C-alpha positions in Angstrom: -15.4 -7.6 14.1 -12.3 -5.9 15.4 -10.0 -3.5 13.5 -6.6 -2.3 14.7 -5.0 1.1 13.8 -8.4 2.8 14.0 -6.8 6.3 14.4 -4.8 6.0 11.2 -6.0 6.2 7.6 -6.6 2.6 6.7 -7.9 1.3 10.0 -10.2 4.2 10.5 -11.6 4.2 7.0 -12.0 0.4 7.1 -14.1 0.9 10.2 -16.1 3.7 8.6 -16.9 1.3 5.7 -17.7 -1.7 7.8 -20.2 0.1 10.0 -22.4 0.8 6.9 -22.8 -3.0 6.5 -25.9 -4.0 8.3 -24.9 -7.6 8.3 -22.1 -6.8 10.8 -23.5 -6.8 14.3 -20.6 -5.0 16.0 -17.4 -3.2 15.0 -14.7 -2.6 17.6 -12.1 0.0 16.7 -8.8 -0.4 18.5 -5.9 2.0 18.8 -3.7 3.7 21.4 -4.9 7.1 20.2 -8.4 8.6 19.6 -9.3 9.2 16.0 -9.8 12.8 14.8 -13.3 14.3 14.9 -14.1 13.9 11.2 -13.0 10.2 11.2 -14.7 9.5 14.5 -17.9 11.0 13.1 -17.8 8.6 10.0 -17.2 5.7 12.3 -20.7 6.0 13.5 -21.9 3.1 15.6 -18.3 1.6 16.0 -17.2 1.0 19.6 -13.9 2.8 20.2 -11.5 1.0 22.5 -8.1 2.6 23.5 -5.8 -0.4 23.8 -2.3 -1.3 22.8 -2.0 -4.6 20.9 1.5 -5.1 22.5 -0.2 -5.4 25.8 -1.5 -8.9 26.9 -4.7 -7.1 27.9 -5.8 -7.1 24.3 -6.8 -10.7 25.0 -9.7 -9.4 27.2 -10.8 -7.1 24.3 -11.0 -9.9 21.8 -12.1 -12.8 24.0 -14.4 -10.8 26.2 -16.3 -9.5 23.2 -16.4 -12.9 21.3 -14.7 -11.3 18.3 -14.9 -13.6 15.2 -13.0 -11.4 12.7 -9.8 -9.4 13.2 -8.5 -6.9 10.6 -4.9 -5.9 11.4 -4.3 -2.6 9.6 -2.2 -0.7 12.1 1.3 -1.1 10.7 3.7 1.8 10.4 5.4 2.4 7.1 8.2 4.6 8.6 9.5 5.4 12.1 7.1 7.7 14.0 8.2 11.3 14.6 8.6 10.6 18.3 10.8 7.5 17.9 13.2 5.7 15.7 13.5 2.3 14.0 13.3 0.5 17.3 9.9 2.0 18.1 8.7 1.1 14.6 9.8 -2.5 14.9 8.3 -2.8 18.3 4.9 -1.5 17.1 4.9 -3.5 13.9 6.6 -6.9 14.7 6.1 -7.3 18.4 2.6 -5.9 18.3 1.6 -8.2 15.4 3.1 -11.2 17.2 1.1 -10.5 20.4 -2.1 -9.8 18.5 -1.9 -13.0 16.4 -1.0 -15.1 19.5 -4.2 -13.8 21.1 -6.2 -14.7 17.9 -4.7 -18.2 18.0 -5.8 -18.7 21.7 -9.3 -17.2 21.3 -11.8 -19.9 20.2 -14.3 -17.3 18.8 -11.8 -16.0 16.2 -12.5 -17.4 12.7 -11.1 -14.8 10.3 -7.9 -12.7 10.4 -7.0 -10.2 7.6 -3.6 -8.6 7.7 -2.5 -5.7 5.6 0.9 -6.3 3.9 2.8 -4.7 1.0 4.3 -5.5 -2.3 7.5 -4.1 -0.8 8.3 -7.7 0.4 9.1 -8.6 -3.3 12.0 -6.1 -3.2 13.3 -4.4 -6.4 16.1 -5.6 -8.6 17.2 -5.9 -12.2 16.4 -9.6 -12.1 12.7 -9.1 -11.2 10.0 -10.7 -13.4 7.5 -8.6 -15.3 4.9 -9.6 -12.6 5.2 -11.2 -9.3 2.8 -13.9 -8.3 2.0 -14.6 -4.7 4.3 -17.7 -4.7 7.4 -15.8 -5.7 9.8 -14.2 -3.4 12.3 -11.3 -3.7 15.2 -11.9 -6.1 17.3 -9.7 -3.8 16.3 -9.6 -0.1 14.7 -6.2 0.7 16.9 -3.9 2.7 14.1 -1.5 3.8 12.9 -1.7 7.4 9.2 -1.7 6.5 9.6 -4.6 4.0 11.6 -6.6 6.6 8.8 -6.0 9.1 6.2 -7.2 6.7 8.1 -10.4 5.9 8.3 -11.2 9.6 4.6 -10.4 10.1 3.6 -12.6 7.2 5.5 -15.4 8.8 3.5 -15.0 11.9 0.2 -15.2 9.9 1.3 -18.4 8.1 2.2 -19.9 11.5 -1.3 -19.0 12.8 -2.8 -20.7 9.8 -0.9 -23.9 10.5 -1.8 -24.0 14.2 -5.4 -23.0 13.7 -6.5 -24.4 10.3 -10.1 -23.4 11.2 -9.1 -19.7 11.0 -9.2 -18.1 7.5 -5.9 -16.2 7.6 -5.7 -13.7 4.8 -2.7 -11.6 3.7 -3.2 -8.7 1.4 -0.1 -7.4 -0.4 -0.9 -3.9 -1.6 0.8 -2.1 -4.4 1.8 1.5 -3.5 -1.5 3.2 -2.4 -2.4 6.6 -3.9 -5.4 8.9 -3.9 -6.4 12.5 -3.1 -6.3 11.9 0.7 -2.8 10.4 0.3 -1.5 13.4 -1.7 0.6 14.7 1.2 2.7 11.5 1.0 5.2 11.6 -1.8 3.7 14.5 -3.7 6.9 16.5 -2.9 8.6 14.4 -5.5 6.5 15.9 -8.2 6.2 19.5 -7.0 9.4 20.9 -8.5 9.2 21.7 -12.3 12.0 19.2 -12.9 11.5 15.7 -11.5 14.6 13.6 -10.9 14.6 10.1 -12.5 17.2 7.4 -13.0 19.3 7.8 -16.1 18.8 4.8 -18.4 15.8 3.4 -16.6 12.1 3.8 -16.8 10.5 1.9 -13.9 7.2 0.2 -14.4 4.8 1.3 -11.7 1.6 -0.2 -10.5 -0.8 1.5 -8.0 -4.0 0.8 -6.0 -6.4 3.6 -5.2 -6.9 4.4 -1.5 -10.7 3.6 -1.8 -9.9 0.3 -3.4 -7.4 -0.5 -0.7 -10.0 0.1 2.0 -12.6 -1.9 0.0 -10.2 -4.8 -0.3 -9.8 -5.0 3.5 -13.6 -5.1 4.0 -14.1 -7.6 1.1 -11.5 -9.9 2.5 -13.0 -9.8 6.0 -16.5 -10.6 4.5 -15.3 -13.3 2.1 -13.4 -15.2 4.8 -11.1 -16.8 2.3 -7.6 -17.6 3.6 -4.4 -17.1 1.5 -2.2 -14.5 0.1 -3.4 -12.0 -2.5 -1.7 -9.2 -4.5 -3.9 -6.1 -4.6 -3.4 -3.6 -7.4 -5.3 -1.7 -10.1 -5.4 -2.8 -13.7 -2.6 -1.8 -16.0 0.8 -0.1 -15.3 2.4 3.2 -15.7 6.0 4.0 -16.7 7.8 6.5 -14.5 8.3 8.8 -17.5 4.6 8.7 -18.2 3.8 9.5 -14.6 6.1 12.5 -14.7 4.4 13.8 -17.9 0.9 13.2 -16.5 1.8 15.3 -13.6 2.9 18.1 -16.0 6.5 17.9 -15.0 9.8 17.6 -16.9 12.2 14.7 -16.3 15.7 15.3 -14.9 17.6 12.0 -15.5 20.6 11.5 -13.2 22.8 8.5 -12.6 21.3 6.1 -9.9 24.3 6.5 -7.6 23.6 10.2 -7.5 19.9 9.6 -7.2 20.5 7.7 -4.0 23.4 9.7 -2.5 24.3 13.2 -3.6 21.0 13.7 -5.3 19.2 13.4 -2.0 21.3 16.4 -0.8 21.1 18.4 -3.9 17.3 18.0 -4.3 16.7 18.9 -0.7 13.4 17.7 0.7 12.3 16.3 -2.7 14.4 13.1 -2.2 15.3 13.2 1.5 11.8 12.2 2.5 12.0 8.9 0.7 13.4 5.7 2.3 16.0 3.5 0.5 13.4 1.0 -0.6 11.2 3.8 -2.1 14.2 5.1 -4.1 14.8 1.5 -5.3 11.2 1.4 -6.5 11.8 4.5 -8.7 14.8 2.6 -10.2 13.2 -0.8 -11.0 9.5 -0.6 -10.2 7.4 -3.7 -9.3 4.7 -5.5 -11.2 2.0 -7.6 -9.6 0.0 -10.5 -11.0 -3.6 -10.0 -9.6 -5.2 -13.1 -11.1 -5.8 -14.6 -7.7 -7.3 -11.4 -6.4 -10.0 -11.6 -9.0 -10.6 -15.4 -9.3 -10.2 -16.5 -5.7 -10.8 -13.4 -3.5 -13.4 -12.1 -5.9 -12.3 -8.5 -5.6 -12.3 -6.2 -8.6 -10.8 -2.7 -8.1 -12.8 0.2 -9.4 -9.8 2.3 -10.3 -7.1 1.4 -12.8 -3.4 2.3 -12.1 -3.6 5.3 -14.4 -6.9 6.5 -12.9 -5.6 6.1 -9.4 -2.5 8.1 -10.2 -4.5 10.9 -11.9 -6.8 11.2 -8.9 -3.7 11.4 -6.6 -2.2 14.2 -8.7 -5.6 16.0 -8.6 -5.6 15.8 -4.8 -2.0 17.2 -4.7 -3.3 20.3 -6.6 -0.1 20.5 -8.7 0.1 23.3 -11.3 1.4 21.7 -14.5 4.7 23.1 -15.9 3.7 21.6 -19.3 0.1 20.7 -20.2 -0.1 16.8 -20.2 -2.7 17.0 -22.9 -0.3 18.9 -25.2 2.3 16.2 -24.7 -0.2 13.4 -25.6 -1.1 15.2 -28.8 2.5 15.7 -29.7 3.3 12.0 -29.1 0.3 10.9 -31.2 1.5 13.2 -34.1 5.0 11.8 -33.8 3.8 8.2 -33.9 1.7 9.1 -36.9 4.6 10.5 -38.8 6.7 7.5 -38.0 4.0 5.2 -39.2 3.5 7.2 -42.4 7.2 7.1 -43.1 7.4 3.3 -42.5 4.4 2.8 -44.8 6.0 4.9 -47.6 9.2 2.9 -47.5 7.3 -0.4 -47.8 
């Protein structure tokens, strides 16, 4: 089994999980960089190979080791610090195209699992309550990461047509959260007042970082081709998320949320891409029926549990105790219910 992006969070943790499975004879971890000491230690018996998937020499790594399963988890979600959009597209799209072309030409390859994202569904006011895997974006996504994922998914479907003997699997993950991901996006919730979109309350759905890694490993073991939405049970309104983080909402018009608001709020909003800001506007719901019935994967963490664990990892000091707000809401609902009963 071969895993790309071994020095990054998902690739490296997928390797660390796979090496514990005694049924897997060999695990080859591929990346252009060496994983950090702690991650390398957890990789245990994995064979680390420094290679660039954009280089045709990756064919020797896959073919020379008779690799039967490839997990492609090495995508970038934003341009690297040492390069711009062109570098990101080169690594994501051209790298994936080269890797999948090698898989197609290597007879030993029988399974390919590719990490994708729910970002390909885009966000708009016309979105359904839940996207199934057959649906497409109502409004074409404008974000660079989403566009890259759409191209990469096209390559995977092309591979499946040309090599029907390969189980080609696409996993479309909801936004991934957890304590080790707390450095990403937590700035949005650090100030006492959290900016939200006036008149909107986006419906959010998350998957816990541990479930995301487990889904990659499960898909590789199951060998079941197809496209699958991956998300935790339930949903969370943005207003609920702000309260659970112990923050206060600061509703502002969306045009300011995306433009002047990014300047006024400093690093709080400037760190987000346009597609991430759109997510706070509309949200995105995923139908995970196929994940359970066909892939056979059942996340351990619900959306709410994943978010709470993420907030715990961010070590935020609440401005308002979320427990107090829950009690106040229940009392208010009780008064409303009593008033309605008295009128009837």
